[in-house]
Steps between C-alpha positions, in 0.01 A plus 500: 500500500548350160502750216252434221687444174426766241377394158747542220419797278320416178716597203349761274509486124758734352335747263732701271466876522435711189866607515612137505281423200648795313854390586422146384375635169815708454725206587312284252547767235875520568533120475313497171714782360815313601369184337433690178841669516695176531268286288637368171419692184214454258667187359419311820383145437152504650506122528752537784300763694320392817245761609144542621302792356174635635240658272211694649182577309143401429417128517405529132870532421583169665192334352581601143881507493647284777502172305685654205744684726579185700561309177728772368697505825542121483641530149717811537579539871417180692656632820253789520181459702209743471249589769175681419353717775150645484455873554410596856190701585730786600793646308833372629858594402566153354782610273679746728507259793600202287180303563459463123732525203248600235152649496276430202166653408347843535788691659385812683803569717668839481793404724818654354710198595297261280553432131173480304468375143160530333434217254152543356141590585242240591122532505211362700250254356173377642477132595201278576409133497431338165138552397449804722190706398716811466668346195175492298424805286660842491681589820429857603629685806150475649485122460853460629422704812158368592435146374726317746697543818870575477807355671789737562868406525713704739792404721387778735137390504366799309144474371536774237741568217539649151189318376286682754650835403425433132143394580446807717586719200196346329278530805517123559596286797579131526422272793824366647422201721852450632871491435784247493872562516622355169380448145559120502284468811225703335485265203389206713224714650385612155504143369243394758276809502326759283727780620692722259874547548804659342837370390802645329550396140816305583299297751265373228674157484397442863138580417509280192637208701191523724269529195402854585400755237664843468352806333573865432373726776278768338673780690807722442728346761854634555789280380711314754876560471702181545865517594794377703662653807824414679760657726806654327733275700403224254589697187839332447391152611503264196259254662254775584534638147408152374192497723393844377548394141292184544212678675517788252464264206220300661291801597561682173393195299187473715422869445527474125 
């Protein structure tokens, strides 16, 4: 009797365990510390450095600053490449695990192993298409809340935010029709609709490029702290210090 050949086992994908991920993060940290330890001093010629840096933050950052940052890198450090990553809908340890070199924007981490440098405070502005009825006459909280539908921006898909809390204090409520994940995406929706949106003041150039109109929101909204965050293993790295300096200057100029 001839034996029936058995099918070869199907290989399974190898999934790293949480311990393996933690070990990988620690190994990455040790490598980065060693690189910083043996790196040349602050007099390093950045034109000879070959690196790729990853910046994580809102798409508004890339939309408003990427062109200038790429041009500066070409002039001062042509061997440095810069990747912009959008924020995920969940909080991830980008810096600790080495997935990103710098975080820019509203930094809310309290992790003790992360350096945080606050740069300035931003504020929210209303934004609508040119010629929107809301732009005619005095804008009161009542008009702002009730005369048009609103589009929210949230990487987590939230339909409520500080605007709703401020309106609730006045006994008012706006009608939020939906949400998108980034401010640049929202601008294209606002351009082709009568919805009312929000944008940070340093994102105004994006709105202007699409011929949208911005206005002061008639509500006491909390300021938005803007800063940088990085892992301490990069403290002594001249190339990373250059990156921090460039982003610091760009964002500070935008804030003022």
